[in-house]
Each structure stands twice: as C-alpha cells, then as structure tokens.
C-alpha positions in Angstrom: 124.7 120.2 119.1 123.3 116.6 119.1 120.7 116.2 121.9 120.2 112.6 121.0 122.1 111.3 123.9 121.4 107.6 123.3 122.9 107.9 119.8 125.9 109.7 121.3 126.4 107.0 123.9 126.1 104.1 121.4 128.6 105.8 119.1 131.0 106.0 122.1 130.5 102.4 122.9 131.1 101.3 119.3 134.1 103.4 118.9 135.6 102.2 122.2 135.1 98.5 121.4 136.4 99.0 117.9 139.6 100.4 119.5 139.8 97.4 121.8 139.5 95.0 118.9 142.4 96.7 117.2 144.5 96.6 120.4 143.8 92.9 121.0 143.8 91.4 117.5 146.0 93.9 115.6 145.5 93.2 111.9 144.4 89.6 112.3 140.7 90.5 111.7 139.0 92.1 108.8 137.2 95.2 110.0 134.0 94.0 108.4 134.0 90.9 110.7 134.2 92.7 114.0 131.8 95.5 112.8 129.2 92.9 111.9 129.5 91.2 115.3 129.7 94.4 117.2 126.6 95.8 115.5 124.6 92.7 116.4 125.9 92.9 120.0 124.8 96.6 120.2 121.3 95.8 118.9 120.8 93.0 121.4 122.5 94.6 124.4 121.2 98.1 124.1 118.1 97.9 121.9 116.7 94.5 123.0 116.4 93.5 119.3 116.6 89.8 119.3 115.1 86.6 117.8 115.5 84.9 121.2 113.2 86.8 123.6 112.2 83.5 125.2 115.9 83.0 126.3 115.9 84.7 129.7 119.6 84.4 130.2 120.9 87.5 128.5 124.4 86.1 128.0 123.0 83.1 126.2 120.8 85.3 124.2 123.7 87.4 122.9 125.7 84.2 122.2 122.9 82.7 120.2 122.7 85.9 118.1 126.4 85.9 117.5 126.4 82.2 116.6 123.8 82.9 114.0 126.1 85.5 112.4 128.9 83.0 112.5 126.8 80.5 110.6 125.9 83.1 108.0 129.5 84.2 107.1 131.7 81.2 107.9 133.9 79.6 105.3 136.9 77.3 105.4 139.3 80.3 105.5 137.8 82.2 108.4 136.4 79.6 110.7 139.1 79.9 113.4 139.1 83.7 113.3 135.3 83.8 113.7 135.4 81.3 116.6 137.9 83.6 118.4 135.7 86.6 117.7 132.8 85.0 119.4 135.0 83.8 122.3 136.2 87.4 122.7 132.7 88.6 123.4 132.7 86.5 126.6 135.1 89.3 127.8 133.2 92.2 126.2 130.2 91.5 128.4 132.4 92.1 131.5 134.0 95.3 130.1 130.4 96.5 129.3 129.0 95.8 132.7 126.7 93.0 131.8 128.6 90.7 134.1 130.4 92.1 137.1 133.8 91.2 138.7 135.0 92.4 142.0 138.4 93.5 140.6 138.6 94.9 137.1 142.1 93.5 136.5 140.8 90.0 137.0 139.0 90.0 133.7 142.0 91.5 131.9 144.3 88.9 133.4 141.9 86.1 132.3 141.9 87.5 128.8 145.6 87.9 128.5 146.2 84.3 129.8 143.4 82.7 127.8 145.1 79.9 125.8 142.5 80.2 123.0 144.1 83.4 121.8 147.8 82.6 122.3 148.8 86.3 122.7 152.4 87.4 122.2 154.0 90.3 124.2 151.5 89.7 127.1 152.9 92.4 129.4 152.7 95.1 126.8 149.2 94.0 125.7 148.0 93.9 129.3 149.1 97.5 129.8 147.4 98.6 126.6 144.1 96.9 127.6 144.3 98.4 131.1 144.9 101.9 129.7 142.0 101.4 127.3 139.7 100.2 130.1 140.5 103.1 132.4 139.9 105.6 129.5 136.6 103.7 128.6 135.3 104.0 132.2 136.3 107.7 132.4 134.5 108.4 129.2 131.3 106.9 130.5 131.6 108.9 133.7 132.1 112.1 131.8 129.0 111.3 129.7 126.8 110.9 132.8 128.2 114.1 134.4 127.2 116.1 131.3 123.6 114.8 131.4 123.0 114.9 135.1 121.7 118.3 136.5 120.9 119.6 140.0 118.5 122.2 138.5 115.9 119.8 137.0 114.4 116.4 137.7 111.5 114.4 136.4 108.7 113.1 138.5 107.1 109.8 137.5 103.3 109.8 137.6 102.2 106.2 137.3 99.7 105.5 134.5 99.7 101.7 134.6 102.1 99.0 135.5 105.6 99.8 134.0 104.3 103.0 132.4 104.8 106.5 133.9 104.1 110.0 132.7 107.1 112.2 133.2 106.7 115.7 134.6 109.7 118.1 134.7 110.3 119.9 138.0 112.8 122.7 138.5 115.0 123.2 141.5 115.9 126.8 140.7 115.4 129.3 143.5 113.2 132.2 142.3 112.9 135.6 143.9 110.0 136.1 146.3 109.1 139.2 144.2 107.3 136.8 141.9 104.1 135.1 142.9 103.7 131.3 142.7 100.9 131.9 140.1 103.2 134.0 137.9 106.0 131.5 138.1 103.7 128.6 137.1 102.2 130.6 134.3 105.6 131.4 132.8 106.8 127.9 133.3 103.9 126.1 131.7 103.1 128.4 128.8 104.8 129.9 125.8 108.5 129.6 124.9 109.6 128.3 128.3 107.1 125.5 128.1 108.4 124.5 124.7 112.1 124.7 125.7 111.7 122.7 128.9 110.5 119.8 126.7 114.0 119.5 125.4 115.2 118.9 129.0 112.4 116.5 129.6 113.2 114.4 126.5 116.9 114.4 127.3 116.3 113.2 130.9 113.8 110.7 129.7 116.3 109.3 127.2 118.9 109.1 130.0 116.5 107.1 132.1 115.8 104.6 129.4 119.5 104.4 128.6 120.3 103.6 132.2 117.5 101.0 132.3 119.0 99.4 129.2 122.5 99.4 130.7 120.9 97.5 133.6 119.2 95.2 131.2 115.7 96.5 132.1 113.6 97.0 129.0 110.3 96.6 130.7 109.8 100.2 131.9 108.0 102.6 129.6 107.5 106.3 129.8 105.2 109.0 128.3 106.3 112.6 127.8 104.3 115.7 127.0 104.5 118.0 123.9 103.3 121.6 123.4 100.6 122.1 120.8 102.5 125.3 119.7 105.5 123.3 118.5 103.6 121.6 115.7 103.7 125.0 113.9 107.4 125.4 114.4 108.9 122.9 112.0 112.6 123.2 112.8 112.1 123.3 116.5 109.7 120.4 116.4 112.2 118.3 114.4 115.0 119.1 116.8 112.8 117.9 119.7 111.6 114.8 118.0 115.1 113.8 116.9 116.1 113.4 120.6 114.1 110.2 120.5 115.3 109.1 117.0 116.8 105.8 118.0 115.4 102.3 118.5 115.7 102.3 122.3 113.8 105.6 122.8 111.2 104.8 120.2 110.5 101.5 121.9 110.5 103.0 125.5 109.1 106.5 125.2 105.7 107.6 123.9 104.7 111.2 123.2 101.4 112.3 124.8 99.1 114.2 122.3 95.5 115.3 122.5 93.0 114.1 119.9 92.6 117.7 118.8 96.4 117.9 118.0 96.2 114.6 116.2 93.4 115.7 113.9 95.1 119.1 113.3 98.5 117.4 112.5 97.4 114.0 111.3 99.8 113.7 108.3 102.8 114.7 110.4 102.0 112.4 113.3 101.1 109.4 111.0 104.4 109.8 109.2 106.3 109.8 112.6 104.3 106.6 113.6 105.4 105.0 110.4 109.0 105.9 111.3 108.7 104.0 114.6 107.8 106.8 117.0 105.1 106.1 119.6 102.3 108.3 120.7 99.7 108.1 123.5 96.4 109.6 122.4 94.4 111.7 125.0 90.7 111.8 124.2 89.2 115.3 124.3 86.1 117.1 123.3 86.9 116.9 119.6 86.7 113.1 119.5 83.5 111.8 117.7 83.6 108.1 118.5 85.5 106.6 115.5 87.3 103.5 116.9 89.3 102.9 113.8 91.3 106.1 114.4 92.8 104.6 117.6 94.5 101.6 116.0 97.8 103.5 115.5 98.2 104.2 119.2 99.5 101.8 121.8 98.0 103.9 124.6 94.7 105.8 124.7 94.0 108.0 127.7 90.5 109.0 128.6 88.7 110.6 131.5 86.6 108.1 133.4 83.7 110.5 133.2 84.0 110.9 129.4 80.9 109.8 127.5 83.0 107.3 125.5 84.8 105.6 128.4 82.3 102.7 128.8 82.4 102.2 125.0 86.2 101.9 125.0 86.1 99.4 127.8 83.4 97.3 126.0 85.4 97.4 122.8 89.0 97.1 124.2 89.6 93.9 122.2 88.7 95.7 119.0 90.7 98.9 119.8 93.7 96.8 120.9 95.2 100.0 122.5 95.8 99.9 126.2 93.0 102.0 127.7 94.3 104.3 130.5 91.8 106.0 132.8 92.8 109.5 133.8 
C-alpha cells in the first residue's frame, strides 16, 4: 500500500485532467503537448515551483509559466494548437478549485460556447464534460474520506511563526482497567510509538496538501521520529517515503536529536541531499561545533542550555532558524 497520499492525489489529478483533454480535444493534440503543459501546471499549482514568486496573482503566475513553455516548443505548425492549449487552462483553474463559480455548470457552458475552440456536437460534449466533472469531484471526496479519521487527530504546538510541531492524539476509549500511566507508557514507547508515526506523517501530509489546494504554502510543520526506527531499515524507508514528494519535503521537517544525528549521520545526510528537511534538537552530546548545523533549517535548543547564548550571538553564521524550547 502506498502511504504517500500526496503522490496518490497528484496522480489522480493528472489522470483526471488527461482524460478531460482527451474528451475536449479528441485527437487534435499530441499527448506530449498536453503532458508538458499539465506537468508544469502541477508543479506550480501544487508544489509552488515557479520562476515567478514575485507575481502575487496565482493565475497570472501559472499563465506566465505556461507561456514560457509555449515559447520553448512553438513552431509554425503548432502555434494555433498551443494557443488553444494555454487558453484551455483558463478553465482548468476553475475545475481545480483555484477560482470558484457559484454554479458548476456555468464554467462548462462557458467552455462549450467559447468561440476560440469552435466545438462540434456541443450537446454531446457538454454531457461528457459534465459526467467527467461529477466523477472528478466524487473521486476527490472519496480520497478525503479515506484519509480522515475520528480516532486520531494532530495537535499543533507552535514553535515559531508559520511553524508548528505536530503531536498525535488518539480518541480511542480505553478501559478503566488500565491506568493513565500505563496507557501513556504503551502509547509513547516501543512498537506503538513507531507505528503511530505513520499516522502522524499521513495526517501531516494531508494538512499540507489541503494547504496547497487552498494556495497556502506558507505554513510549515515538524514531525517526530523514534530513535529505534533508524535500526529498522525497511520500516524506516516506508515511513520516510510518505514524505517523498516536493510538497511534503518543502513543508514538513523531521525532528531529530543531535545524538540520533551523530549515530546516523550518513543516512541523514543522504536524505538531506535528497531534499528531505530535518530540525535538529540540541542535546547533551553536542560539543559546540557550529559547522555541523549548516544542513538544518531549524535548530531547537533549551533556553537553559550552555550553548544557547552562543547560538544567538552567532545566528548569522549558523543561518539556521534558532528555536528556543
């Protein structure tokens, strides 16, 4: 089973819009054309990967990226087709909830009657697009229903502006035969502690996906990891792979202790090179080497720690965001 829910959602979006392109344009377009445009749209819309971050209007930002592709692949034989392709994305942004209309059929009617496309068999095409859109919305609803659970939720503990540490809470009623101490011990140690991380990472991924759907890429999260997992290669890889996509890597950091970093340096450095993000928590094993901190966007340290004042004095050298805990 693939726990990488962001990947699964993006695959669904790409497959759905590929189907829409085939419905609307039949065989008029080469697959390579719409795949190129759609891949760029996905990277901007869901991953916030763009050359135009200074462009605050998201629609204009997407359009500029698509026009860049148009300029790269245009020739005298495809100019009209490519112009239609870009024009069609003016409707995609409605179907994909970037822009909202009060009635769904309004955008379908506008598309069908757009003189730019000169569609034939409009009534048949209108019904096909309507059926596609109903199925598309139902698929997204099913996706959310699978992820959402009444048994668990994550609590956001604010670390700094737009950065929260996520703590998993359970809503499972447990028999009064067990003491609160026993429950907490079981829940926070051993196999259960490892396994609940999968739920935490999935729910964290769902949070950043929903943020992206709402065009909010500013909110960042930090999630825990169990030290014991570093010795369980297959389980560790399964957990890390939940975050193996550009959106999660950019939005979610894994909180590790300095002790765990030193004990697993090669593995963590490799993951950092692959784009994963880690928040480093300073503990008693840290010896004051500032150069070790350069790989970490966040460094967490107790305000009473002997190195805290040194970190603050050298924050421009460290370049990591220093978080007092």
